[in-house]
Backbone as CSV, one residue per row, in Angstrom:
resi,resn,N_x,N_y,N_z,CA_x,CA_y,CA_z,C_x,C_y,C_z
1,UNK,28.279,-6.305,13.144,27.490,-7.516,13.098,27.922,-8.392,14.271
2,UNK,26.949,-8.933,14.981,27.232,-9.794,16.126,26.741,-11.205,15.826
3,UNK,27.627,-12.183,16.077,27.290,-13.597,15.933,27.506,-14.283,17.276
4,UNK,26.635,-15.218,17.601,26.769,-16.017,18.804,27.083,-17.443,18.374
5,UNK,28.205,-17.952,18.816,28.782,-19.223,18.405,28.577,-20.200,19.562
6,UNK,27.765,-21.246,19.346,27.480,-22.203,20.420,27.755,-23.622,19.958
7,UNK,28.516,-24.338,20.777,28.750,-25.747,20.498,27.492,-26.521,20.871
8,UNK,27.144,-27.520,20.062,25.979,-28.349,20.378,26.295,-29.202,21.605
9,UNK,25.263,-29.454,22.407,25.454,-30.136,23.683,25.832,-31.602,23.507
10,UNK,25.068,-32.357,22.726,25.364,-33.770,22.511,25.767,-33.985,21.063
11,UNK,27.044,-34.304,20.853,27.523,-34.524,19.496,28.793,-35.364,19.564
12,UNK,28.906,-36.344,18.664,30.111,-37.158,18.610,31.272,-36.399,18.000
13,UNK,30.987,-35.526,17.048,32.012,-34.729,16.380,31.767,-33.269,16.706
14,UNK,32.752,-32.421,16.387,32.572,-30.988,16.597,31.362,-30.524,15.798
15,UNK,30.400,-29.930,16.448,29.286,-29.320,15.723,28.805,-28.107,16.494
16,UNK,28.496,-27.076,15.727,28.165,-25.781,16.289,27.006,-25.167,15.518
17,UNK,26.292,-24.288,16.194,25.305,-23.432,15.549,25.743,-22.002,15.793
18,UNK,25.645,-21.178,14.755,26.020,-19.777,14.860,24.772,-18.959,14.595
19,UNK,24.424,-18.123,15.568,23.187,-17.342,15.532,23.484,-15.870,15.322
20,UNK,22.507,-15.148,14.756,22.605,-13.695,14.709,22.017,-13.135,16.006
21,UNK,21.962,-11.822,16.111,21.468,-11.189,17.332,20.005,-11.496,17.624
22,UNK,19.236,-11.845,16.590,17.815,-12.144,16.762,17.558,-13.620,17.077
23,UNK,18.609,-14.428,17.168,18.454,-15.836,17.485,18.236,-16.736,16.279
24,UNK,18.409,-16.205,15.071,18.273,-16.997,13.852,19.593,-17.702,13.537
25,UNK,19.514,-18.965,13.111,20.721,-19.693,12.733,21.236,-19.132,11.410
26,UNK,22.471,-18.642,11.425,23.101,-18.072,10.235,24.016,-19.105,9.583
27,UNK,24.747,-19.855,10.411,25.658,-20.889,9.942,25.503,-22.123,10.833
28,UNK,25.783,-23.280,10.263,25.872,-24.530,11.006,27.234,-25.122,10.675
29,UNK,27.889,-25.659,11.675,29.201,-26.268,11.477,29.106,-27.730,11.863
30,UNK,29.570,-28.587,10.962,29.548,-30.027,11.194,30.964,-30.577,11.106
31,UNK,31.381,-31.273,12.148,32.675,-31.934,12.133,32.582,-33.224,11.328
32,UNK,33.610,-33.510,10.580,33.666,-34.726,9.766,34.778,-35.625,10.274
33,UNK,34.587,-36.936,10.145,35.579,-37.907,10.561,36.810,-37.782,9.658
34,UNK,37.946,-37.493,10.268,39.197,-37.377,9.504,40.354,-37.425,10.494
35,UNK,41.552,-37.504,9.951,42.735,-37.425,10.782,43.014,-35.950,11.003
36,UNK,42.792,-35.456,12.200,42.823,-34.031,12.485,41.410,-33.481,12.338
37,UNK,41.223,-32.255,12.750,39.904,-31.628,12.668,39.556,-31.287,11.218
38,UNK,38.305,-31.548,10.838,37.780,-31.133,9.533,36.362,-30.633,9.773
39,UNK,36.166,-29.333,9.620,34.891,-28.696,9.939,34.280,-28.114,8.678
40,UNK,33.043,-28.520,8.387,32.313,-28.016,7.226,31.317,-26.964,7.689
41,UNK,31.313,-25.833,7.014,30.420,-24.726,7.351,29.297,-24.695,6.330
42,UNK,28.069,-24.671,6.835,26.875,-24.618,5.994,26.151,-23.308,6.254
43,UNK,25.544,-22.749,5.208,24.759,-21.537,5.403,23.394,-21.889,5.992
44,UNK,22.516,-20.914,6.123,21.231,-21.125,6.797,20.289,-22.062,6.049
45,UNK,20.536,-22.299,4.756,19.699,-23.235,3.998,20.395,-24.586,3.786
46,UNK,21.519,-24.804,4.460,22.187,-26.094,4.425,23.178,-26.302,3.300
47,UNK,23.556,-25.237,2.592,24.546,-25.360,1.506,25.958,-25.235,2.076
48,UNK,26.850,-26.116,1.612,28.245,-26.080,2.054,28.905,-24.829,1.491
49,UNK,29.472,-23.984,2.384,30.100,-22.745,1.918,31.552,-22.611,2.340
50,UNK,32.014,-23.455,3.280,33.395,-23.324,3.717,33.873,-24.521,4.492
51,UNK,35.204,-24.621,4.632,35.828,-25.728,5.353,37.044,-25.219,6.111
52,UNK,37.222,-25.742,7.308,38.439,-25.528,8.087,39.034,-26.914,8.302
53,UNK,40.268,-27.114,7.828,40.901,-28.434,7.876,42.259,-28.321,8.552
54,UNK,42.473,-29.171,9.559,43.741,-29.189,10.261,44.790,-29.929,9.440
55,UNK,45.955,-29.320,9.325,47.096,-30.002,8.707,47.772,-30.807,9.801
56,UNK,47.979,-32.054,9.543,48.627,-32.905,10.536,50.115,-33.005,10.219
57,UNK,50.869,-33.526,11.150,52.319,-33.688,11.007,53.036,-32.349,10.841
58,UNK,52.597,-31.346,11.605,53.282,-30.061,11.653,53.772,-29.847,13.076
59,UNK,54.836,-29.073,13.245,55.400,-28.832,14.574,54.394,-28.119,15.471
60,UNK,53.767,-27.064,14.973,52.731,-26.335,15.696,51.414,-26.488,14.935
61,UNK,50.282,-26.461,15.646,48.984,-26.649,14.974,48.769,-25.650,13.834
62,UNK,48.264,-26.178,12.712,48.038,-25.358,11.529,46.711,-25.771,10.893
63,UNK,45.911,-24.785,10.503,44.605,-25.025,9.910,44.486,-24.265,8.602
64,UNK,43.977,-24.948,7.575,43.724,-24.318,6.279,42.253,-23.955,6.180
65,UNK,41.974,-22.843,5.519,40.602,-22.352,5.379,40.226,-22.287,3.904
66,UNK,39.029,-22.750,3.612,38.520,-22.772,2.242,37.127,-22.157,2.213
67,UNK,36.878,-21.301,1.238,35.523,-20.828,0.945,35.106,-21.595,-0.299
68,UNK,34.073,-22.420,-0.151,33.755,-23.374,-1.214,34.931,-24.318,-1.336
69,UNK,35.492,-24.441,-2.524,36.677,-25.270,-2.735,37.943,-24.434,-2.906
70,UNK,37.830,-23.119,-2.746,38.965,-22.217,-2.956,39.705,-21.937,-1.654
71,UNK,41.001,-22.154,-1.678,41.859,-21.881,-0.531,41.902,-20.372,-0.294
72,UNK,41.643,-19.932,0.948,41.677,-18.499,1.258,42.750,-18.138,2.269
73,UNK,43.341,-19.146,2.912,44.396,-18.835,3.861,44.559,-19.912,4.907
74,UNK,45.478,-19.638,5.842,45.703,-20.590,6.927,46.018,-19.826,8.203
75,UNK,45.901,-20.531,9.302,46.227,-19.980,10.610,47.084,-21.012,11.327
76,UNK,48.180,-20.542,11.938,49.082,-21.439,12.655,49.438,-20.807,13.991
77,UNK,49.411,-21.621,15.019,49.773,-21.130,16.349,51.258,-20.817,16.371
78,UNK,51.623,-19.676,16.972,53.014,-19.307,17.144,53.504,-19.810,18.494
79,UNK,54.796,-20.037,18.604,55.382,-20.461,19.869,55.538,-19.233,20.761
80,UNK,54.756,-19.175,21.849,54.850,-18.083,22.819,54.698,-18.674,24.217
81,UNK,55.111,-17.903,25.220,55.011,-18.379,26.593,53.776,-17.863,27.323
82,UNK,53.301,-16.676,27.006,52.230,-16.106,27.814,50.944,-15.895,27.031
83,UNK,50.889,-14.883,26.199,49.650,-14.642,25.462,49.663,-15.413,24.153
84,UNK,48.565,-16.093,23.821,48.531,-16.860,22.571,48.555,-15.936,21.357
85,UNK,49.350,-16.305,20.379,49.428,-15.575,19.113,49.333,-16.579,17.980
86,UNK,48.789,-16.098,16.879,48.621,-16.944,15.712,49.168,-16.219,14.495
87,UNK,49.820,-16.967,13.635,50.291,-16.445,12.355,49.193,-16.720,11.341
88,UNK,48.692,-15.663,10.719,47.572,-15.802,9.785,48.013,-15.394,8.398
89,UNK,47.703,-16.251,7.450,47.910,-15.944,6.038,46.518,-15.785,5.426
90,UNK,45.824,-14.719,5.804,44.463,-14.469,5.321,44.174,-12.980,5.451
91,UNK,44.070,-12.292,4.343,43.707,-10.874,4.301,44.671,-9.956,5.052
92,UNK,45.858,-10.420,5.406,46.810,-9.602,6.151,46.420,-9.390,7.602
93,UNK,45.526,-10.214,8.118,45.035,-10.056,9.488,46.035,-10.569,10.517
94,UNK,45.844,-10.103,11.753,46.626,-10.557,12.892,45.659,-10.906,14.015
95,UNK,46.001,-11.915,14.819,45.168,-12.324,15.949,46.027,-12.375,17.192
96,UNK,45.519,-11.792,18.262,46.192,-11.886,19.546,45.144,-12.155,20.608
97,UNK,45.483,-13.049,21.540,44.538,-13.439,22.573,44.965,-13.004,23.955
98,UNK,44.037,-13.134,24.883,44.313,-12.819,26.282,45.075,-13.982,26.922
99,UNK,45.627,-13.747,28.075,46.417,-14.760,28.777,45.614,-16.030,29.037
100,UNK,44.359,-15.916,29.397,43.522,-17.072,29.694,42.923,-17.709,28.437
101,UNK,43.182,-17.128,27.278,42.711,-17.629,25.986,41.190,-17.624,25.859
102,UNK,40.548,-16.614,26.438,39.098,-16.484,26.326,38.704,-15.378,25.365
103,UNK,39.543,-14.369,25.218,39.205,-13.224,24.376,40.292,-13.025,23.328
104,UNK,39.852,-12.668,22.110,40.780,-12.459,21.008,40.403,-11.203,20.246
105,UNK,41.414,-10.543,19.699,41.196,-9.407,18.815,41.800,-9.746,17.460
106,UNK,41.033,-9.513,16.397,41.511,-9.692,15.027,41.649,-8.295,14.446
107,UNK,42.836,-7.993,13.936,43.081,-6.668,13.366,43.704,-6.791,11.979
108,UNK,43.561,-5.726,11.220,44.259,-5.635,9.943,45.708,-5.268,10.223
109,UNK,46.566,-5.364,9.215,47.988,-5.058,9.385,48.200,-3.625,9.882
110,UNK,47.314,-2.706,9.486,47.442,-1.307,9.903,46.900,-1.077,11.314
111,UNK,46.319,-2.107,11.939,45.796,-1.986,13.292,44.297,-1.765,13.379
112,UNK,43.635,-1.597,12.230,42.177,-1.390,12.241,41.483,-2.664,12.714
113,UNK,40.464,-2.532,13.566,39.787,-3.729,14.071,38.983,-4.453,12.991
114,UNK,39.079,-5.783,12.989,38.288,-6.635,12.105,37.185,-7.298,12.918
115,UNK,37.571,-7.845,14.083,36.591,-8.537,14.926,37.115,-8.648,16.345
116,UNK,36.177,-8.852,17.255,36.491,-9.116,18.653,35.752,-10.387,19.034
117,UNK,36.470,-11.342,19.595,35.886,-12.624,19.992,35.986,-12.729,21.507
118,UNK,34.856,-13.002,22.140,34.791,-13.095,23.592,34.126,-14.400,23.985
119,UNK,34.746,-15.140,24.873,34.142,-16.374,25.357,33.200,-16.044,26.505
120,UNK,31.980,-16.582,26.427,31.025,-16.416,27.510,31.228,-17.555,28.498
121,UNK,31.355,-17.195,29.737,31.547,-18.189,30.786,30.192,-18.634,31.322
122,UNK,30.194,-19.698,32.080,29.006,-20.220,32.753,27.934,-20.698,31.782
123,UNK,28.344,-21.360,30.710,27.439,-22.018,29.780,27.767,-23.505,29.777
124,UNK,26.807,-24.324,29.382,27.008,-25.767,29.352,28.018,-26.170,28.285
125,UNK,28.079,-25.433,27.194,28.996,-25.746,26.104,29.801,-24.498,25.764
126,UNK,30.840,-24.657,24.924,31.620,-23.498,24.496,30.715,-22.510,23.777
127,UNK,30.744,-21.266,24.229,29.931,-20.204,23.637,30.803,-18.969,23.477
128,UNK,30.828,-18.433,22.260,31.596,-17.236,21.963,30.680,-16.177,21.361
129,UNK,30.996,-14.921,21.626,30.336,-13.802,20.964,31.360,-13.217,20.005
130,UNK,30.972,-13.090,18.750,31.868,-12.590,17.713,31.305,-11.279,17.194
131,UNK,32.011,-10.189,17.430,31.616,-8.887,16.911,32.490,-8.588,15.699
132,UNK,31.867,-8.527,14.526,32.580,-8.327,13.265,32.300,-6.917,12.763
133,UNK,33.366,-6.160,12.461,33.204,-4.783,11.998,32.520,-4.719,10.631
134,UNK,32.914,-5.584,9.696,32.348,-5.620,8.344,31.676,-6.972,8.132
135,UNK,30.346,-7.011,7.939,29.656,-8.298,7.753,30.227,-9.150,6.619
136,UNK,30.899,-8.546,5.653,31.520,-9.289,4.568,32.672,-10.167,5.041
137,UNK,33.202,-9.893,6.227,34.300,-10.686,6.788,33.823,-11.780,7.736
138,UNK,32.507,-11.899,7.926,31.962,-12.809,8.942,32.404,-14.257,8.732
139,UNK,32.361,-14.757,7.513,32.721,-16.150,7.262,34.192,-16.408,7.585
140,UNK,35.085,-15.540,7.145,36.515,-15.735,7.427,36.808,-15.624,8.918
141,UNK,36.150,-14.695,9.612,36.336,-14.577,11.059,35.827,-15.838,11.746
142,UNK,34.675,-16.353,11.302,34.142,-17.584,11.872,35.147,-18.726,11.699
143,UNK,35.780,-18.815,10.536,36.772,-19.869,10.311,37.958,-19.731,11.263
144,UNK,38.372,-18.494,11.556,39.455,-18.287,12.514,39.046,-18.776,13.900
145,UNK,37.820,-18.455,14.315,37.336,-18.888,15.630,37.280,-20.409,15.698
146,UNK,36.805,-21.039,14.638,36.753,-22.504,14.602,38.143,-23.113,14.733
147,UNK,39.118,-22.539,14.029,40.492,-23.057,14.083,41.080,-22.879,15.480
148,UNK,40.877,-21.728,16.100,41.405,-21.477,17.442,40.754,-22.421,18.445
149,UNK,39.442,-22.608,18.342,38.739,-23.508,19.252,39.209,-24.953,19.062
150,UNK,39.403,-25.372,17.815,39.877,-26.735,17.538,41.286,-26.938,18.082
151,UNK,42.132,-25.925,17.978,43.492,-26.009,18.505,43.449,-26.168,20.019
152,UNK,42.591,-25.417,20.692,42.456,-25.533,22.142,41.949,-26.914,22.532
153,UNK,40.988,-27.458,21.768,40.453,-28.790,22.063,41.524,-29.859,21.891
154,UNK,42.412,-29.683,20.935,43.475,-30.664,20.695,44.443,-30.741,21.871
155,UNK,44.627,-29.633,22.567,45.543,-29.607,23.705,44.930,-30.249,24.934
156,UNK,43.609,-30.233,25.034,42.932,-30.742,26.250,42.638,-32.195,26.197
């Protein structure tokens, strides 16, 4: 399953549209006013289905993920010098990025691929292509991408 993740051009808060390969909006993400990032994920009919919330007052950036109101895991940036790495407490997954922080691979503990995230260059706004091996993992992978993007925005 392929998703195209595009940040909206004019927005006061983080807001994104996520499209399928046919150009249909599958998810909408709306940033909410809070201390730290708080991103609400809506399905194609506008129902709230998930949240990514930044934990503040932590040494390294940390984001909690919720499907509905149920906690499903968290992602925290690890201290590294070259390639970005994240500690994930969600489905036993691991995330490792490229040196320039444009491409990421999500794998299971055994090394099986879960998703590949690639940043598209030369766009007006942040645009990522997310290739998910199992469509049932799409929402959790999307939450990981949102957390990684929010962490990068916090540094800039």
